[in-house]
Steps between C-alpha positions, in 0.01 A plus 500: 500500500813345651717770338340763723663577834186536707672441835831642619696523824630825651677508835378148570135591450254381235359748246246449223537677164149475349522749215708764324195718433454812712278807514803709597839547337692621804827674421675336795372147439767230499374381162626826350853405602542127453332179388564283803482473877808322631535306177132416444372644170181686587366556150233243418504327164120500504222648710292186445557335835285303743485459875631146451810638328570715806428222748738262323780753534414568863523139613882463487529791744276369780791518743492879467124553540531571872652840415186594311410526131475830314327573171747746346671490162553707187133597480183565699379171654135602527483510120497121530246510782337161436836323496620692805187398687527133397868476596436672833216255567732208427761636741250568780334161456821302508721726713257698717769657717683657206460878477415639156587851394411687182712791380267715292460839340145508636322493166346156548142618536495728197672255265279209606188718493394371840597514865756221530594550865206317664580197283852489641400491866647188656733451204730804516644623829674818394510762226791726423355788298729724295425855608805632314436872560333756722294649216314395189724723291826339611340154494408546134854610417667211685248223440390592146158335542307366204161542667302806604486603866776253585608683816145518638438135416816402687402700809148354499640147472728557798217648707274203430781256573540654845123509556466130418773409747789413270844593628577791271825682430542794265843535341711752316836486324728783608831634369412432137674767295389844622127436539368667815318220679404651836532212745325677786197591289487146359519349847220730614283386209557137596429565867183698418371193318600271786779329309864444586766685303816375334773692325718302261810675376561464128746222416703618197612154391197308615511172688 
């Protein structure tokens, strides 16, 4: 699968692009605007990848590992849970001080039909969960989920992440067209769960 760009660099940090599949089709997602991140084509030629494929592409970037490694690409990384887990295990075994973060829409438990979070203890340090909106109604408009009860599943994932001791941040994208994302209400939702909150302003031209 050498034609797949499974690893890319953004602002000097290492990111892993495991899949292009997603349970959401967010209107503001970078993939709706462009095919690349700083020149790296993010669309995979095939979804048939292995942990070894990822690890081979990671190795040339060892000098950047100290800044952390993030699972985040043009899809939902927990849809490739087994590969995510195996790659994270490789990183923690060989580079135990490296922090691992997963950017997720919070649908990992429902799509894998099991509770994946306990299996990631000791492998993942941090989750960034896409809250996206202060209500289910606006979430469904912005995120266009392909699964039922997507908003509730996301909230439950974030709550469990906090409960299990993962560093957890809930994020929104503001200033996208005229959608009324209420930052104060979103921050209050995150705080009520025990998570940090992050607002990312929409980037019209992407990275």
